[in-house]
VMD Tcl script that builds the backbone (N, CA, C; Angstrom):
set m [mol new atoms 186]
animate dup $m
set s [atomselect $m all]
$s set {name element resname resid chain x y z} {
  {N N MET 1 A 94.429 118.524 127.516}
  {CA C MET 1 A 93.234 117.214 128.405}
  {C C MET 1 A 94.676 116.471 129.440}
  {N N PRO 2 A 95.059 117.628 130.745}
  {CA C PRO 2 A 96.712 117.110 131.094}
  {C C PRO 2 A 97.013 115.670 131.669}
  {N N ASN 3 A 95.843 114.613 132.038}
  {CA C ASN 3 A 96.328 113.261 131.650}
  {C C ASN 3 A 96.003 112.626 131.172}
  {N N GLY 4 A 95.701 112.726 129.594}
  {CA C GLY 4 A 95.785 112.347 129.167}
  {C C GLY 4 A 94.038 111.984 128.363}
  {N N LYS 5 A 93.242 112.002 127.296}
  {CA C LYS 5 A 91.804 111.661 126.495}
  {C C LYS 5 A 91.286 110.277 126.911}
  {N N PRO 6 A 90.277 110.234 128.296}
  {CA C PRO 6 A 89.501 109.148 128.890}
  {C C PRO 6 A 89.188 108.159 126.700}
  {N N ALA 7 A 88.826 107.118 126.918}
  {CA C ALA 7 A 87.958 106.585 125.701}
  {C C ALA 7 A 86.978 106.857 125.379}
  {N N GLY 8 A 86.680 107.481 124.287}
  {CA C GLY 8 A 84.768 107.602 124.595}
  {C C GLY 8 A 84.790 109.529 124.674}
  {N N VAL 9 A 86.042 109.198 124.841}
  {CA C VAL 9 A 85.384 111.137 125.452}
  {C C VAL 9 A 85.632 112.305 123.923}
  {N N ARG 10 A 84.928 113.206 123.553}
  {CA C ARG 10 A 85.911 113.900 122.367}
  {C C ARG 10 A 87.093 115.201 122.770}
  {N N CYS 11 A 88.033 114.645 122.097}
  {CA C CYS 11 A 89.210 115.984 122.750}
  {C C CYS 11 A 89.234 117.567 122.780}
  {N N VAL 12 A 89.149 117.929 123.993}
  {CA C VAL 12 A 89.113 118.834 123.655}
  {C C VAL 12 A 89.855 119.968 122.831}
  {N N GLN 13 A 90.515 119.382 122.533}
  {CA C GLN 13 A 91.691 120.631 121.508}
  {C C GLN 13 A 90.516 120.727 120.165}
  {N N LEU 14 A 89.581 119.434 119.646}
  {CA C LEU 14 A 89.220 119.064 118.239}
  {C C LEU 14 A 87.674 121.067 118.006}
  {N N ALA 15 A 88.046 121.920 117.638}
  {CA C ALA 15 A 87.429 122.946 116.387}
  {C C ALA 15 A 85.986 121.930 116.640}
  {N N ASP 16 A 84.417 122.970 115.892}
  {CA C ASP 16 A 83.293 121.808 116.071}
  {C C ASP 16 A 83.830 121.698 114.465}
  {N N ASP 17 A 84.695 122.132 113.814}
  {CA C ASP 17 A 84.726 121.470 112.640}
  {C C ASP 17 A 85.340 120.138 112.142}
  {N N ASN 18 A 86.328 119.815 113.554}
  {CA C ASN 18 A 86.597 118.752 113.930}
  {C C ASN 18 A 88.410 119.586 113.208}
  {N N ARG 19 A 88.506 120.346 113.598}
  {CA C ARG 19 A 90.719 120.040 112.985}
  {C C ARG 19 A 90.741 120.270 114.394}
  {N N CYS 20 A 92.198 120.052 114.394}
  {CA C CYS 20 A 93.317 120.093 115.664}
  {C C CYS 20 A 93.245 121.616 116.102}
  {N N LEU 21 A 92.996 121.812 117.098}
  {CA C LEU 21 A 93.297 123.281 117.210}
  {C C LEU 21 A 95.077 124.122 118.069}
  {N N VAL 22 A 95.671 122.525 117.525}
  {CA C VAL 22 A 96.720 122.046 118.283}
  {C C VAL 22 A 97.402 121.807 117.344}
  {N N PHE 23 A 97.345 121.711 115.718}
  {CA C PHE 23 A 97.966 120.180 115.049}
  {C C PHE 23 A 99.894 122.262 114.864}
  {N N GLY 24 A 100.328 121.112 114.817}
  {CA C GLY 24 A 101.455 122.207 114.409}
  {C C GLY 24 A 102.473 122.375 115.502}
  {N N ARG 25 A 101.599 122.813 117.026}
  {CA C ARG 25 A 102.593 122.860 117.717}
  {C C ARG 25 A 103.341 122.969 119.027}
  {N N PRO 26 A 103.701 123.274 120.062}
  {CA C PRO 26 A 104.436 122.031 120.226}
  {C C PRO 26 A 103.841 121.150 121.784}
  {N N GLU 27 A 102.472 122.318 121.948}
  {CA C GLU 27 A 102.083 121.290 123.320}
  {C C GLU 27 A 100.932 119.994 122.191}
  {N N ARG 28 A 100.880 120.008 121.005}
  {CA C ARG 28 A 100.484 118.750 120.450}
  {C C ARG 28 A 100.483 117.282 121.448}
  {N N PRO 29 A 99.449 116.730 121.668}
  {CA C PRO 29 A 100.685 115.818 122.328}
  {C C PRO 29 A 100.917 114.132 121.859}
  {N N ALA 30 A 102.194 113.977 122.056}
  {CA C ALA 30 A 102.997 112.992 121.146}
  {C C ALA 30 A 102.037 111.869 120.802}
  {N N PHE 31 A 100.999 111.769 121.251}
  {CA C PHE 31 A 100.542 110.343 120.422}
  {C C PHE 31 A 99.654 110.800 119.260}
  {N N CYS 32 A 100.074 111.958 119.717}
  {CA C CYS 32 A 98.751 112.267 118.174}
  {C C CYS 32 A 99.380 112.462 117.261}
  {N N GLY 33 A 100.688 113.017 117.202}
  {CA C GLY 33 A 102.134 113.705 116.082}
  {C C GLY 33 A 102.171 111.805 115.610}
  {N N GLY 34 A 102.356 111.484 116.719}
  {CA C GLY 34 A 102.843 109.645 116.477}
  {C C GLY 34 A 101.626 108.656 115.249}
  {N N LEU 35 A 100.611 109.634 115.373}
  {CA C LEU 35 A 99.231 108.802 114.980}
  {C C LEU 35 A 99.336 108.779 112.982}
  {N N GLN 36 A 99.993 107.747 112.496}
  {CA C GLN 36 A 100.243 108.823 110.998}
  {C C GLN 36 A 99.031 107.530 110.703}
  {N N PRO 37 A 97.562 108.244 109.467}
  {CA C PRO 37 A 96.934 107.672 109.191}
  {C C PRO 37 A 96.915 106.670 107.908}
  {N N SER 38 A 95.873 105.375 107.577}
  {CA C SER 38 A 96.595 104.003 106.593}
  {C C SER 38 A 94.791 104.049 106.124}
  {N N ALA 39 A 95.374 103.530 104.636}
  {CA C ALA 39 A 93.938 103.551 103.993}
  {C C ALA 39 A 93.646 102.174 104.840}
  {N N GLU 40 A 93.937 101.479 104.907}
  {CA C GLU 40 A 93.366 101.063 106.877}
  {C C GLU 40 A 91.963 102.187 107.288}
  {N N MET 41 A 93.480 102.333 107.736}
  {CA C MET 41 A 92.709 103.979 109.121}
  {C C MET 41 A 91.511 104.608 108.875}
  {N N CYS 42 A 91.314 105.329 107.539}
  {CA C CYS 42 A 90.488 106.588 106.628}
  {C C CYS 42 A 89.363 105.185 106.078}
  {N N GLY 43 A 89.829 104.535 105.059}
  {CA C GLY 43 A 88.333 104.199 104.666}
  {C C GLY 43 A 88.940 105.207 103.490}
  {N N THR 44 A 86.853 104.919 103.247}
  {CA C THR 44 A 85.702 105.353 102.097}
  {C C THR 44 A 85.815 107.033 102.676}
  {N N ASP 45 A 85.628 106.538 104.060}
  {CA C ASP 45 A 84.574 108.134 104.143}
  {C C ASP 45 A 84.763 108.567 105.808}
  {N N ARG 46 A 84.412 109.456 106.414}
  {CA C ARG 46 A 84.285 109.710 107.632}
  {C C ARG 46 A 84.000 109.365 109.175}
  {N N ALA 47 A 82.935 107.784 108.631}
  {CA C ALA 47 A 82.875 107.475 109.115}
  {C C ALA 47 A 83.727 105.758 109.588}
  {N N TRP 48 A 83.663 106.437 108.326}
  {CA C TRP 48 A 84.660 104.432 108.624}
  {C C TRP 48 A 85.950 105.562 109.647}
  {N N ALA 49 A 86.254 106.028 108.937}
  {CA C ALA 49 A 87.073 106.089 110.097}
  {C C ALA 49 A 86.787 106.707 111.446}
  {N N ILE 50 A 85.859 107.612 111.695}
  {CA C ILE 50 A 85.503 107.233 112.846}
  {C C ILE 50 A 85.487 105.861 114.034}
  {N N ARG 51 A 84.608 105.219 113.262}
  {CA C ARG 51 A 84.686 103.179 113.383}
  {C C ARG 51 A 85.626 103.021 113.489}
  {N N TRP 52 A 87.038 103.364 113.393}
  {CA C TRP 52 A 88.139 102.569 113.069}
  {C C TRP 52 A 88.749 103.107 114.464}
  {N N LEU 53 A 88.706 104.352 115.329}
  {CA C LEU 53 A 89.324 105.608 115.947}
  {C C LEU 53 A 88.638 104.635 117.181}
  {N N ASP 54 A 87.562 104.638 117.465}
  {CA C ASP 54 A 86.613 103.945 118.323}
  {C C ASP 54 A 87.259 102.132 118.672}
  {N N ALA 55 A 87.463 102.341 117.365}
  {CA C ALA 55 A 87.843 100.873 118.342}
  {C C ALA 55 A 89.053 100.712 118.775}
  {N N LEU 56 A 90.064 101.427 118.014}
  {CA C LEU 56 A 91.334 102.070 118.711}
  {C C LEU 56 A 91.224 102.449 120.186}
  {N N GLU 57 A 90.087 103.289 120.249}
  {CA C GLU 57 A 90.535 103.205 122.876}
  {C C GLU 57 A 89.665 102.065 122.488}
  {N N LYS 58 A 88.777 101.723 122.002}
  {CA C LYS 58 A 87.980 100.488 122.948}
  {C C LYS 58 A 89.933 99.089 123.272}
  {N N ALA 59 A 89.917 99.192 122.237}
  {CA C ALA 59 A 91.133 98.283 122.447}
  {C C ALA 59 A 92.477 98.519 122.924}
  {N N THR 60 A 92.361 100.078 123.227}
  {CA C THR 60 A 93.459 100.589 124.573}
  {C C THR 60 A 93.378 101.048 125.402}
  {N N ALA 61 A 92.297 101.003 125.574}
  {CA C ALA 61 A 91.434 102.175 127.576}
  {C C ALA 61 A 91.801 100.888 128.416}
  {N N PRO 62 A 92.479 101.256 129.438}
  {CA C PRO 62 A 92.319 100.001 130.832}
  {C C PRO 62 A 91.668 100.114 130.858}
}
mol reanalyze $m
mol bondsrecalc $m
mol representation Tube
mol addrep $m
């Protein structure tokens, strides 16, 4: 996604099982590499983490 990923749009670099297809590769966006998960962000399950990421996207949308 050359101009960044818009809020609410699934990243084109995610596989069907939600693994990042560019993890550890030079083309991985700096934002993704700089995102440091925390217990607050991850919560107790995937649904919690997705809600947290959705809120982050909304809070940082232009």
